[in-house]
N, C-alpha and C positions, 0 to 999 in steps of 0.2 A: 504494500500500500504506500502511496505517496500523497503528499498534501501540498497545496499551493495557496497563496493569498494574493488578492488583488484589491486595488484601490483606484478610484477615479473621481474626478471633480470637474465640474463645468460651471461657468458663469451663467446666471439668469439674465436674459436680454429680451427686449421687445421684438416683435415680428418674427418669432420662431415658435414652432409647435413644441410642447413639452412631451417628450417621449421617454418613458421609463419602463423597462421590462417589455418593450415592444408594444406598450399601450399608450395611446394618445390620451393625455389627461387634460381636461378643460382647465385652462389657467391663462392669465393675462400675460405671462412670461414663458419663455422656452429656454432651452439650454443651447449656448453657443458652441459650435464645433464644426469640423470639416464634414463629418458624417451626420447622422441624425442626433449625435451627441448624447446617446442613451448611456448615462453614467453607470447604471446598474449592469447592463449587459457588458460594458467595457470592463468593469471590475471582475465580473464572472469570467470573461475571456482571459484576462491576465492571471486569474487564479488557476484556471485550467492549464494554460500554457506554462505557468510556473511549476505546476505539479509534475509536468513531464520534462522539465529542464529546457524548455524552449524560451526564446526571447519574448519580450512583451509585444503587445498589439501594435505599438508604433513601428516596430520592425516588420511585422507581417503585413500591416495595412497602413503605410505611411500617410500622414496628413497632408503631404504635398503631392500626392498621386491623384490626378483628376478622376480616376475610375472609382474612388471612394467618396467623392463629393456627394453629400446628402444621401448616401446609401443607408439602407436599413441595417442597424446593428444586428438584427436577427439573422440577416444573411451572412454577416461576418461571423456570428456565433456558429452558424451551420458549418462554415469553413474551418473554424477551430475544432469543431466536433470531428470533421474529416481528418484533421491533423492528428488528433488523439487516436482515432481508429487506425490510421495508417502507421502510427508509431507503436501500435500494439497495446493501447490502453483503453479502458472503459471508465466511465464516471460512476463512482459509488454514490456520492451526494454533494450537494452544493448548499451552503448556508450563506445568506447575504443580509445586509442591512443598508437601507437608504436613510441618509441624514438630510432632512429638509424641514424648515420651519413651516412652510406652506408650499403646496396644498396638502390636504390630508391624503395620505397614501392608502390607508386600509381599504377603502372601497375598491381598489384596483389590484390588490395583492394576489387574489386567486387567479385573475386573468394573466398577470405577469408569470406566475408559477406555471400555468398551463402553457403559455408561449415558450418558456424556457424548456420545459419538459418535452414538448412536441418537437422543437428544433433539434434537441439532443437525443431524441428517442428514449426518454426516461419516463419513469412513473412519477406522477405529481408528488408523491411522498418522498422522492429523492431530492426535491427542490424546495428550499425554504426562503421566503422573502419577508424581512421584518422592516419596520420603519421607526424612526425616532426623530425628535427635534434636537436642536443644539441649545435649547433653553435660552434662546435669544442672544447667545454669545457668538462673537466672531462673524466672519463673512456669511456663514450659513444662517446664523441667528438674525442677521440684518437682511435676510432674503436676497443676498447677492449671488448665491450659488447653491448647488446641491451636490452632495458627495455620496459615494457608495463604497462599501467594503464587501468582499466576498472571500470565502474560503471553499476550496474544493478538494475532495478526496477522490483519488483514482487508483485503479489497480491494473497491473499488466495482465493481458489476456493471451499473449503469445510471445 
């Protein structure tokens, strides 16, 4: 068994959709980034890549490559799943947390879990998504950004 950890953060800006866990969340601000800026999926991808000793998502999907402009992070997660499979690993479980002052994440959690499980061919029980605030402290508390952490456990299949 191997374990990896991932972290991602993006600024909140006007005129962008807020996408987390592949779910579009109604909110007056969205996350800035080259892709859809889905901080949760980015943290999960880094955790998975780290667990198998691969480099981070910036190396696999550079933010200066036009093919990734506004791409769905779920498509990138699917590619990370292929990297795992081709490297002889399968996912045991993923645990993650979104840190955001607003909007409230809990109404969208199950849909996020379903999206992640579907893309990685997992059972929903293998994927956990939690959310918390930053108690109005720092840039997250001032609603200037959203962050996510993830940890993933994988095991070798061949």
